[in-house]
PyMOL Python script that loads the backbone (N, CA, C, O; Angstrom):
from pymol import cmd

cmd.read_pdbstr("""\
ATOM      1  N   MET A   1       0.850  -1.173   0.000  1.00  0.00           N
ATOM      2  CA  MET A   1       0.000   0.000   0.000  1.00  0.00           C
ATOM      3  C   MET A   1       0.898   1.239   0.000  1.00  0.00           C
ATOM      4  O   MET A   1       1.880   1.306   0.739  1.00  0.00           O
ATOM      5  N   GLN A   2       0.556   2.191  -0.816  1.00  0.00           N
ATOM      6  CA  GLN A   2       1.292   3.444  -0.909  1.00  0.00           C
ATOM      7  C   GLN A   2       0.934   4.361   0.268  1.00  0.00           C
ATOM      8  O   GLN A   2      -0.135   4.240   0.865  1.00  0.00           O
ATOM      9  N   LEU A   3       1.841   5.266   0.580  1.00  0.00           N
ATOM     10  CA  LEU A   3       1.632   6.186   1.696  1.00  0.00           C
ATOM     11  C   LEU A   3       0.358   7.005   1.527  1.00  0.00           C
ATOM     12  O   LEU A   3      -0.393   7.177   2.487  1.00  0.00           O
ATOM     13  N   ASN A   4       0.106   7.509   0.335  1.00  0.00           N
ATOM     14  CA  ASN A   4      -1.092   8.329   0.119  1.00  0.00           C
ATOM     15  C   ASN A   4      -2.369   7.530   0.375  1.00  0.00           C
ATOM     16  O   ASN A   4      -3.320   8.053   0.956  1.00  0.00           O
ATOM     17  N   GLU A   5      -2.396   6.284  -0.048  1.00  0.00           N
ATOM     18  CA  GLU A   5      -3.563   5.430   0.192  1.00  0.00           C
ATOM     19  C   GLU A   5      -3.720   5.140   1.680  1.00  0.00           C
ATOM     20  O   GLU A   5      -4.835   5.128   2.203  1.00  0.00           O
ATOM     21  N   PHE A   6      -2.602   4.907   2.356  1.00  0.00           N
ATOM     22  CA  PHE A   6      -2.617   4.608   3.784  1.00  0.00           C
ATOM     23  C   PHE A   6      -3.219   5.766   4.573  1.00  0.00           C
ATOM     24  O   PHE A   6      -4.096   5.564   5.413  1.00  0.00           O
ATOM     25  N   VAL A   7      -2.744   6.983   4.298  1.00  0.00           N
ATOM     26  CA  VAL A   7      -3.222   8.148   5.034  1.00  0.00           C
ATOM     27  C   VAL A   7      -4.705   8.374   4.773  1.00  0.00           C
ATOM     28  O   VAL A   7      -5.472   8.638   5.700  1.00  0.00           O
ATOM     29  N   LYS A   8      -5.103   8.272   3.520  1.00  0.00           N
ATOM     30  CA  LYS A   8      -6.518   8.487   3.184  1.00  0.00           C
ATOM     31  C   LYS A   8      -7.397   7.435   3.856  1.00  0.00           C
ATOM     32  O   LYS A   8      -8.466   7.755   4.376  1.00  0.00           O
ATOM     33  N   GLU A   9      -6.947   6.185   3.844  1.00  0.00           N
ATOM     34  CA  GLU A   9      -7.713   5.106   4.482  1.00  0.00           C
ATOM     35  C   GLU A   9      -7.847   5.341   5.985  1.00  0.00           C
ATOM     36  O   GLU A   9      -8.929   5.181   6.549  1.00  0.00           O
ATOM     37  N   LYS A  10      -6.747   5.719   6.630  1.00  0.00           N
ATOM     38  CA  LYS A  10      -6.777   5.971   8.075  1.00  0.00           C
ATOM     39  C   LYS A  10      -7.660   7.180   8.391  1.00  0.00           C
ATOM     40  O   LYS A  10      -8.421   7.156   9.359  1.00  0.00           O
ATOM     41  N   ARG A  11      -7.564   8.224   7.589  1.00  0.00           N
ATOM     42  CA  ARG A  11      -8.383   9.420   7.808  1.00  0.00           C
ATOM     43  C   ARG A  11      -9.863   9.083   7.697  1.00  0.00           C
ATOM     44  O   ARG A  11     -10.668   9.501   8.529  1.00  0.00           O
ATOM     45  N   ASN A  12     -10.211   8.332   6.675  1.00  0.00           N
ATOM     46  CA  ASN A  12     -11.612   7.948   6.485  1.00  0.00           C
ATOM     47  C   ASN A  12     -12.097   7.023   7.595  1.00  0.00           C
ATOM     48  O   ASN A  12     -13.261   7.091   7.991  1.00  0.00           O
ATOM     49  N   ALA A  13     -11.223   6.163   8.098  1.00  0.00           N
ATOM     50  CA  ALA A  13     -11.601   5.229   9.156  1.00  0.00           C
ATOM     51  C   ALA A  13     -12.004   5.958  10.435  1.00  0.00           C
ATOM     52  O   ALA A  13     -12.877   5.498  11.171  1.00  0.00           O
ATOM     53  N   VAL A  14     -11.367   7.092  10.692  1.00  0.00           N
ATOM     54  CA  VAL A  14     -11.707   7.858  11.898  1.00  0.00           C
ATOM     55  C   VAL A  14     -12.635   9.032  11.575  1.00  0.00           C
ATOM     56  O   VAL A  14     -12.867   9.910  12.405  1.00  0.00           O
ATOM     57  N   LYS A  15     -13.155   9.022  10.351  1.00  0.00           N
ATOM     58  CA  LYS A  15     -14.163   9.993   9.914  1.00  0.00           C
ATOM     59  C   LYS A  15     -13.718  11.449  10.060  1.00  0.00           C
ATOM     60  O   LYS A  15     -14.439  12.292  10.595  1.00  0.00           O
ATOM     61  N   LEU A  16     -12.515  11.714   9.569  1.00  0.00           N
ATOM     62  CA  LEU A  16     -12.006  13.081   9.555  1.00  0.00           C
ATOM     63  C   LEU A  16     -12.017  13.616   8.126  1.00  0.00           C
ATOM     64  O   LEU A  16     -11.754  12.874   7.180  1.00  0.00           O
ATOM     65  N   THR A  17     -12.317  14.882   7.972  1.00  0.00           N
ATOM     66  CA  THR A  17     -12.168  15.527   6.675  1.00  0.00           C
ATOM     67  C   THR A  17     -10.700  15.919   6.521  1.00  0.00           C
ATOM     68  O   THR A  17      -9.940  15.886   7.488  1.00  0.00           O
ATOM     69  N   GLN A  18     -10.312  16.284   5.322  1.00  0.00           N
ATOM     70  CA  GLN A  18      -8.946  16.747   5.125  1.00  0.00           C
ATOM     71  C   GLN A  18      -8.643  17.981   5.977  1.00  0.00           C
ATOM     72  O   GLN A  18      -7.586  18.033   6.606  1.00  0.00           O
ATOM     73  N   PRO A  19      -9.537  18.978   6.018  1.00  0.00           N
ATOM     74  CA  PRO A  19      -9.251  20.137   6.878  1.00  0.00           C
ATOM     75  C   PRO A  19      -9.121  19.768   8.366  1.00  0.00           C
ATOM     76  O   PRO A  19      -8.285  20.333   9.071  1.00  0.00           O
ATOM     77  N   GLU A  20      -9.938  18.829   8.837  1.00  0.00           N
ATOM     78  CA  GLU A  20      -9.850  18.400  10.234  1.00  0.00           C
ATOM     79  C   GLU A  20      -8.520  17.708  10.508  1.00  0.00           C
ATOM     80  O   GLU A  20      -7.895  17.952  11.539  1.00  0.00           O
ATOM     81  N   LEU A  21      -8.085  16.846   9.591  1.00  0.00           N
ATOM     82  CA  LEU A  21      -6.810  16.154   9.757  1.00  0.00           C
ATOM     83  C   LEU A  21      -5.668  17.162   9.766  1.00  0.00           C
ATOM     84  O   LEU A  21      -4.756  17.066  10.588  1.00  0.00           O
ATOM     85  N   ALA A  22      -5.716  18.120   8.861  1.00  0.00           N
ATOM     86  CA  ALA A  22      -4.672  19.145   8.808  1.00  0.00           C
ATOM     87  C   ALA A  22      -4.583  19.893  10.140  1.00  0.00           C
ATOM     88  O   ALA A  22      -3.489  20.109  10.661  1.00  0.00           O
ATOM     89  N   ALA A  23      -5.724  20.283  10.683  1.00  0.00           N
ATOM     90  CA  ALA A  23      -5.746  21.021  11.949  1.00  0.00           C
ATOM     91  C   ALA A  23      -5.204  20.174  13.094  1.00  0.00           C
ATOM     92  O   ALA A  23      -4.412  20.658  13.902  1.00  0.00           O
ATOM     93  N   LYS A  24      -5.624  18.918  13.168  1.00  0.00           N
ATOM     94  CA  LYS A  24      -5.174  18.038  14.253  1.00  0.00           C
ATOM     95  C   LYS A  24      -3.680  17.744  14.162  1.00  0.00           C
ATOM     96  O   LYS A  24      -3.004  17.620  15.184  1.00  0.00           O
ATOM     97  N   ALA A  25      -3.167  17.632  12.936  1.00  0.00           N
ATOM     98  CA  ALA A  25      -1.755  17.307  12.746  1.00  0.00           C
ATOM     99  C   ALA A  25      -0.862  18.542  12.800  1.00  0.00           C
ATOM    100  O   ALA A  25       0.356  18.425  12.935  1.00  0.00           O
ATOM    101  N   GLY A  26      -1.461  19.718  12.697  1.00  0.00           N
ATOM    102  CA  GLY A  26      -0.661  20.935  12.723  1.00  0.00           C
ATOM    103  C   GLY A  26       0.048  21.214  11.413  1.00  0.00           C
ATOM    104  O   GLY A  26       1.122  21.816  11.394  1.00  0.00           O
ATOM    105  N   VAL A  27      -0.557  20.774  10.315  1.00  0.00           N
ATOM    106  CA  VAL A  27      -0.013  21.042   8.982  1.00  0.00           C
ATOM    107  C   VAL A  27      -1.082  21.742   8.164  1.00  0.00           C
ATOM    108  O   VAL A  27      -2.241  21.815   8.573  1.00  0.00           O
ATOM    109  N   GLY A  28      -0.694  22.253   7.016  1.00  0.00           N
ATOM    110  CA  GLY A  28      -1.649  22.942   6.168  1.00  0.00           C
ATOM    111  C   GLY A  28      -2.526  21.987   5.375  1.00  0.00           C
ATOM    112  O   GLY A  28      -2.163  20.836   5.130  1.00  0.00           O
ATOM    113  N   LEU A  29      -3.683  22.488   4.981  1.00  0.00           N
ATOM    114  CA  LEU A  29      -4.600  21.698   4.163  1.00  0.00           C
ATOM    115  C   LEU A  29      -3.948  21.309   2.844  1.00  0.00           C
ATOM    116  O   LEU A  29      -4.117  20.186   2.368  1.00  0.00           O
ATOM    117  N   ARG A  30      -3.207  22.235   2.258  1.00  0.00           N
ATOM    118  CA  ARG A  30      -2.519  21.932   0.993  1.00  0.00           C
ATOM    119  C   ARG A  30      -1.584  20.732   1.161  1.00  0.00           C
ATOM    120  O   ARG A  30      -1.491  19.890   0.269  1.00  0.00           O
ATOM    121  N   PHE A  31      -0.894  20.653   2.301  1.00  0.00           N
ATOM    122  CA  PHE A  31       0.003  19.524   2.544  1.00  0.00           C
ATOM    123  C   PHE A  31      -0.774  18.209   2.563  1.00  0.00           C
ATOM    124  O   PHE A  31      -0.344  17.226   1.959  1.00  0.00           O
ATOM    125  N   ILE A  32      -1.909  18.187   3.250  1.00  0.00           N
ATOM    126  CA  ILE A  32      -2.730  16.968   3.312  1.00  0.00           C
ATOM    127  C   ILE A  32      -3.189  16.576   1.912  1.00  0.00           C
ATOM    128  O   ILE A  32      -3.132  15.403   1.543  1.00  0.00           O
ATOM    129  N   ARG A  33      -3.640  17.542   1.144  1.00  0.00           N
ATOM    130  CA  ARG A  33      -4.087  17.247  -0.224  1.00  0.00           C
ATOM    131  C   ARG A  33      -2.958  16.674  -1.064  1.00  0.00           C
ATOM    132  O   ARG A  33      -3.149  15.694  -1.783  1.00  0.00           O
ATOM    133  N   GLU A  34      -1.790  17.281  -0.975  1.00  0.00           N
ATOM    134  CA  GLU A  34      -0.644  16.784  -1.740  1.00  0.00           C
ATOM    135  C   GLU A  34      -0.230  15.395  -1.269  1.00  0.00           C
ATOM    136  O   GLU A  34       0.126  14.544  -2.084  1.00  0.00           O
ATOM    137  N   LEU A  35      -0.273  15.165   0.028  1.00  0.00           N
ATOM    138  CA  LEU A  35       0.061  13.860   0.585  1.00  0.00           C
ATOM    139  C   LEU A  35      -0.889  12.793   0.060  1.00  0.00           C
ATOM    140  O   LEU A  35      -0.452  11.731  -0.381  1.00  0.00           O
ATOM    141  N   GLU A  36      -2.182  13.074   0.107  1.00  0.00           N
ATOM    142  CA  GLU A  36      -3.170  12.091  -0.339  1.00  0.00           C
ATOM    143  C   GLU A  36      -3.183  11.925  -1.866  1.00  0.00           C
ATOM    144  O   GLU A  36      -3.666  10.911  -2.370  1.00  0.00           O
ATOM    145  N   GLN A  37      -2.665  12.897  -2.592  1.00  0.00           N
ATOM    146  CA  GLN A  37      -2.575  12.786  -4.048  1.00  0.00           C
ATOM    147  C   GLN A  37      -1.301  12.084  -4.487  1.00  0.00           C
ATOM    148  O   GLN A  37      -1.107  11.820  -5.674  1.00  0.00           O
ATOM    149  N   GLY A  38      -0.431  11.781  -3.528  1.00  0.00           N
ATOM    150  CA  GLY A  38       0.776  11.024  -3.844  1.00  0.00           C
ATOM    151  C   GLY A  38       1.944  11.859  -4.327  1.00  0.00           C
ATOM    152  O   GLY A  38       2.817  11.343  -5.026  1.00  0.00           O
ATOM    153  N   LYS A  39       1.985  13.135  -3.975  1.00  0.00           N
ATOM    154  CA  LYS A  39       3.120  13.971  -4.363  1.00  0.00           C
ATOM    155  C   LYS A  39       4.401  13.304  -3.887  1.00  0.00           C
ATOM    156  O   LYS A  39       4.485  12.844  -2.748  1.00  0.00           O
ATOM    157  N   GLU A  40       5.389  13.256  -4.756  1.00  0.00           N
ATOM    158  CA  GLU A  40       6.606  12.510  -4.454  1.00  0.00           C
ATOM    159  C   GLU A  40       7.587  13.260  -3.575  1.00  0.00           C
ATOM    160  O   GLU A  40       8.438  12.633  -2.945  1.00  0.00           O
ATOM    161  N   THR A  41       7.500  14.570  -3.512  1.00  0.00           N
ATOM    162  CA  THR A  41       8.438  15.337  -2.691  1.00  0.00           C
ATOM    163  C   THR A  41       7.677  16.046  -1.589  1.00  0.00           C
ATOM    164  O   THR A  41       7.026  17.066  -1.816  1.00  0.00           O
ATOM    165  N   LEU A  42       7.769  15.489  -0.393  1.00  0.00           N
ATOM    166  CA  LEU A  42       7.113  16.051   0.791  1.00  0.00           C
ATOM    167  C   LEU A  42       8.111  16.050   1.938  1.00  0.00           C
ATOM    168  O   LEU A  42       9.005  15.205   1.987  1.00  0.00           O
ATOM    169  N   ARG A  43       7.964  16.980   2.846  1.00  0.00           N
ATOM    170  CA  ARG A  43       8.844  17.025   4.014  1.00  0.00           C
ATOM    171  C   ARG A  43       8.526  15.867   4.948  1.00  0.00           C
ATOM    172  O   ARG A  43       7.385  15.690   5.373  1.00  0.00           O
ATOM    173  N   LEU A  44       9.546  15.087   5.258  1.00  0.00           N
ATOM    174  CA  LEU A  44       9.371  13.906   6.095  1.00  0.00           C
ATOM    175  C   LEU A  44       8.887  14.268   7.495  1.00  0.00           C
ATOM    176  O   LEU A  44       8.097  13.527   8.081  1.00  0.00           O
ATOM    177  N   ASP A  45       9.344  15.390   8.039  1.00  0.00           N
ATOM    178  CA  ASP A  45       8.892  15.766   9.382  1.00  0.00           C
ATOM    179  C   ASP A  45       7.389  16.025   9.395  1.00  0.00           C
ATOM    180  O   ASP A  45       6.709  15.685  10.363  1.00  0.00           O
ATOM    181  N   LYS A  46       6.872  16.622   8.335  1.00  0.00           N
ATOM    182  CA  LYS A  46       5.431  16.873   8.265  1.00  0.00           C
ATOM    183  C   LYS A  46       4.660  15.575   8.026  1.00  0.00           C
ATOM    184  O   LYS A  46       3.575  15.386   8.575  1.00  0.00           O
ATOM    185  N   VAL A  47       5.215  14.688   7.212  1.00  0.00           N
ATOM    186  CA  VAL A  47       4.582  13.380   7.009  1.00  0.00           C
ATOM    187  C   VAL A  47       4.449  12.684   8.359  1.00  0.00           C
ATOM    188  O   VAL A  47       3.408  12.104   8.666  1.00  0.00           O
ATOM    189  N   ASN A  48       5.501  12.745   9.156  1.00  0.00           N
ATOM    190  CA  ASN A  48       5.465  12.093  10.467  1.00  0.00           C
ATOM    191  C   ASN A  48       4.502  12.778  11.429  1.00  0.00           C
ATOM    192  O   ASN A  48       3.946  12.116  12.305  1.00  0.00           O
ATOM    193  N   GLN A  49       4.291  14.079  11.291  1.00  0.00           N
ATOM    194  CA  GLN A  49       3.280  14.753  12.117  1.00  0.00           C
ATOM    195  C   GLN A  49       1.903  14.151  11.854  1.00  0.00           C
ATOM    196  O   GLN A  49       1.120  13.944  12.781  1.00  0.00           O
ATOM    197  N   VAL A  50       1.617  13.875  10.590  1.00  0.00           N
ATOM    198  CA  VAL A  50       0.325  13.293  10.219  1.00  0.00           C
ATOM    199  C   VAL A  50       0.260  11.845  10.682  1.00  0.00           C
ATOM    200  O   VAL A  50      -0.723  11.440  11.304  1.00  0.00           O
ATOM    201  N   LEU A  51       1.284  11.065  10.391  1.00  0.00           N
ATOM    202  CA  LEU A  51       1.276   9.645  10.747  1.00  0.00           C
ATOM    203  C   LEU A  51       1.198   9.425  12.252  1.00  0.00           C
ATOM    204  O   LEU A  51       0.624   8.437  12.708  1.00  0.00           O
ATOM    205  N   ARG A  52       1.773  10.342  13.023  1.00  0.00           N
ATOM    206  CA  ARG A  52       1.770  10.220  14.484  1.00  0.00           C
ATOM    207  C   ARG A  52       0.346  10.145  15.038  1.00  0.00           C
ATOM    208  O   ARG A  52       0.108   9.485  16.049  1.00  0.00           O
ATOM    209  N   LEU A  53      -0.590  10.811  14.386  1.00  0.00           N
ATOM    210  CA  LEU A  53      -1.986  10.770  14.844  1.00  0.00           C
ATOM    211  C   LEU A  53      -2.573   9.365  14.781  1.00  0.00           C
ATOM    212  O   LEU A  53      -3.506   9.036  15.514  1.00  0.00           O
ATOM    213  N   PHE A  54      -2.014   8.536  13.892  1.00  0.00           N
ATOM    214  CA  PHE A  54      -2.517   7.172  13.727  1.00  0.00           C
ATOM    215  C   PHE A  54      -1.600   6.135  14.380  1.00  0.00           C
ATOM    216  O   PHE A  54      -1.804   4.930  14.232  1.00  0.00           O
ATOM    217  N   GLY A  55      -0.588   6.621  15.103  1.00  0.00           N
ATOM    218  CA  GLY A  55       0.314   5.706  15.797  1.00  0.00           C
ATOM    219  C   GLY A  55       1.416   5.137  14.924  1.00  0.00           C
ATOM    220  O   GLY A  55       1.908   4.041  15.193  1.00  0.00           O
ATOM    221  N   TYR A  56       1.813   5.858  13.885  1.00  0.00           N
ATOM    222  CA  TYR A  56       2.849   5.397  12.957  1.00  0.00           C
ATOM    223  C   TYR A  56       3.879   6.491  12.734  1.00  0.00           C
ATOM    224  O   TYR A  56       3.673   7.642  13.117  1.00  0.00           O
ATOM    225  N   LYS A  57       4.997   6.116  12.106  1.00  0.00           N
ATOM    226  CA  LYS A  57       5.969   7.081  11.617  1.00  0.00           C
ATOM    227  C   LYS A  57       6.659   6.474  10.401  1.00  0.00           C
ATOM    228  O   LYS A  57       6.763   5.255  10.265  1.00  0.00           O
ATOM    229  N   ALA A  58       7.123   7.347   9.532  1.00  0.00           N
ATOM    230  CA  ALA A  58       7.835   6.900   8.338  1.00  0.00           C
ATOM    231  C   ALA A  58       9.284   6.623   8.707  1.00  0.00           C
ATOM    232  O   ALA A  58       9.858   7.296   9.564  1.00  0.00           O
ATOM    233  N   GLY A  59       9.862   5.638   8.062  1.00  0.00           N
ATOM    234  CA  GLY A  59      11.254   5.304   8.320  1.00  0.00           C
ATOM    235  C   GLY A  59      11.832   4.543   7.147  1.00  0.00           C
ATOM    236  O   GLY A  59      11.143   4.312   6.153  1.00  0.00           O
ATOM    237  N   PRO A  60      13.082   4.155   7.250  1.00  0.00           N
ATOM    238  CA  PRO A  60      13.728   3.449   6.155  1.00  0.00           C
ATOM    239  C   PRO A  60      13.093   2.086   5.908  1.00  0.00           C
ATOM    240  O   PRO A  60      12.778   1.338   6.834  1.00  0.00           O
ATOM    241  N   VAL A  61      12.921   1.801   4.645  1.00  0.00           N
ATOM    242  CA  VAL A  61      12.385   0.518   4.217  1.00  0.00           C
ATOM    243  C   VAL A  61      13.362  -0.047   3.203  1.00  0.00           C
ATOM    244  O   VAL A  61      13.777   0.653   2.279  1.00  0.00           O
ATOM    245  N   GLU A  62      13.728  -1.298   3.367  1.00  0.00           N
ATOM    246  CA  GLU A  62      14.678  -1.904   2.444  1.00  0.00           C
ATOM    247  C   GLU A  62      14.103  -1.926   1.036  1.00  0.00           C
ATOM    248  O   GLU A  62      12.948  -2.295   0.823  1.00  0.00           O
ATOM    249  N   TYR A  63      14.923  -1.527   0.091  1.00  0.00           N
ATOM    250  CA  TYR A  63      14.525  -1.485  -1.306  1.00  0.00           C
ATOM    251  C   TYR A  63      15.455  -2.420  -2.072  1.00  0.00           C
ATOM    252  O   TYR A  63      16.660  -2.182  -2.151  1.00  0.00           O
ATOM    253  N   LYS A  64      14.896  -3.469  -2.628  1.00  0.00           N
ATOM    254  CA  LYS A  64      15.693  -4.459  -3.367  1.00  0.00           C
ATOM    255  C   LYS A  64      15.868  -4.002  -4.802  1.00  0.00           C
ATOM    256  O   LYS A  64      14.898  -3.681  -5.489  1.00  0.00           O
ATOM    257  N   ILE A  65      17.098  -3.976  -5.242  1.00  0.00           N
ATOM    258  CA  ILE A  65      17.397  -3.614  -6.633  1.00  0.00           C
ATOM    259  C   ILE A  65      17.679  -4.906  -7.386  1.00  0.00           C
ATOM    260  O   ILE A  65      18.515  -5.713  -6.980  1.00  0.00           O
ATOM    261  N   SER A  66      16.967  -5.083  -8.485  1.00  0.00           N
ATOM    262  CA  SER A  66      17.173  -6.272  -9.313  1.00  0.00           C
ATOM    263  C   SER A  66      18.462  -6.138 -10.085  1.00  0.00           C
ATOM    264  O   SER A  66      18.809  -5.063 -10.574  1.00  0.00           O
ATOM    265  N   ASP A  67      19.175  -7.261 -10.188  1.00  0.00           N
ATOM    266  CA  ASP A  67      20.440  -7.268 -10.971  1.00  0.00           C
ATOM    267  C   ASP A  67      20.167  -7.434 -12.434  1.00  0.00           C
ATOM    268  O   ASP A  67      21.099  -7.462 -13.237  1.00  0.00           O
TER     269      ASP A  67
END
""", "prot")
cmd.dss("prot")
cmd.show_as("cartoon", "prot")
cmd.util.cbc("prot")
cmd.orient("prot")
C-alpha cells in the first residue's frame, strides 16, 4: 500500500475531513491534499506529524534492486 492510500484510508476510518486532519496534525490543508494525491516530494517531518496521529511514523524501508 502506498503512503497516500494509507493516510486516506486511516483518515476515512476515523471519519475526519482533510481540513480536520490538517488542523489536528498541525499542517496545512494543501500539505494533506498533496500527501493524499501522492506527491513525491514532501517534508518527512510533516509526514510524520500526520502519521503520528494514527500511531505510525515513516522510516527506512529496504529497497531491493534487481540485478
